[in-house]
Structures are given as structure tokens and as C-alpha cells.
C-alpha positions in Angstrom: -25.3 -37.2 -7.2 -21.7 -37.7 -6.2 -20.4 -41.2 -5.5 -19.5 -42.3 -1.8 -15.5 -42.2 -2.3 -15.6 -38.7 -3.9 -17.9 -37.5 -0.9 -15.6 -39.2 1.6 -12.4 -37.8 0.2 -14.0 -34.2 0.1 -15.1 -34.7 3.4 -11.6 -35.8 4.8 -9.9 -32.9 2.9 -12.3 -30.2 4.3 -11.4 -31.7 8.0 -7.8 -31.2 7.7 -7.8 -28.0 5.3 -6.7 -24.7 6.5 -9.0 -21.8 5.8 -6.4 -20.6 3.0 -6.8 -23.8 1.3 -10.4 -23.6 1.4 -10.4 -20.1 0.0 -8.1 -21.3 -2.6 -10.2 -24.3 -3.5 -13.3 -22.1 -3.9 -11.4 -19.5 -6.2 -9.9 -22.3 -8.5 -13.2 -24.4 -9.3 -16.3 -22.7 -8.0 -18.7 -24.9 -9.3 -17.3 -28.3 -8.2 -16.7 -26.7 -4.9 -20.5 -25.4 -4.3 -21.7 -28.9 -5.6 -19.6 -30.7 -3.4 -20.0 -28.3 -0.3 -23.9 -28.7 -0.8 -23.8 -32.4 -1.3 -21.8 -33.2 1.9 -23.2 -30.1 4.2 -24.3 -32.6 6.9 -21.3 -34.3 7.1 -19.0 -31.0 7.0 -21.5 -29.6 9.7 -20.8 -32.6 12.1 -16.9 -31.9 11.4 -17.2 -28.3 12.4 -19.0 -29.0 15.9 -16.8 -28.1 18.7 -15.2 -31.2 20.3 -15.7 -31.8 24.0 -12.8 -30.3 26.2 -9.9 -32.7 26.9 -6.9 -32.6 29.0 -3.4 -34.0 27.5 -1.0 -35.5 29.9 2.5 -36.5 28.9 4.1 -39.2 31.1 7.5 -40.2 30.9 7.6 -43.8 30.2 3.9 -44.0 28.8 3.7 -40.9 26.4 0.6 -38.9 25.8 -2.6 -39.8 27.2 -6.2 -38.0 26.6 -8.5 -37.7 29.5 -12.0 -36.8 28.4 -13.9 -34.3 30.3 -17.2 -34.2 28.9 -20.1 -34.7 31.1 -22.0 -37.8 30.4 -25.5 -37.8 31.6 -27.3 -41.6 32.1 
């Protein structure tokens, strides 16, 4: 069982890690990576889900604005 901070650190790292960084971590410490991957599988699965499509518009005075294009069913 891992503590909550270790779990959160691994999930956050996995969210921003590139494919090559993940493969390198698998090769360096196989046992720890497998243990963390197994225990954090649900959280990592939620991260790997595709995000709804968005459109980014750049306005001169405002900056970048994001518009959510996902379908919301009430």
C-alpha cells in the first residue's frame, strides 16, 4: 500500500511524462514502476481518457480563450 502523496506524485508525473520518459522509468526500476502502475491504474486510466474537443481562439487584447465543444445532455 502506498501513501496518498506518493500516489499523487506518480499520477501527476505520468500525466506529463513523454512516452520515452515512461519507457526509461520502466527500465530503471521495474519493480517500483509495476507496483505504482498497478496501484494507481484507476487514476491513470482517467487521465488517459480523451478530452472533449475544444477550440482555442486568440484575441488581441484578451489572450487565449477556450470554448468547450462537448455535447451536454440534460
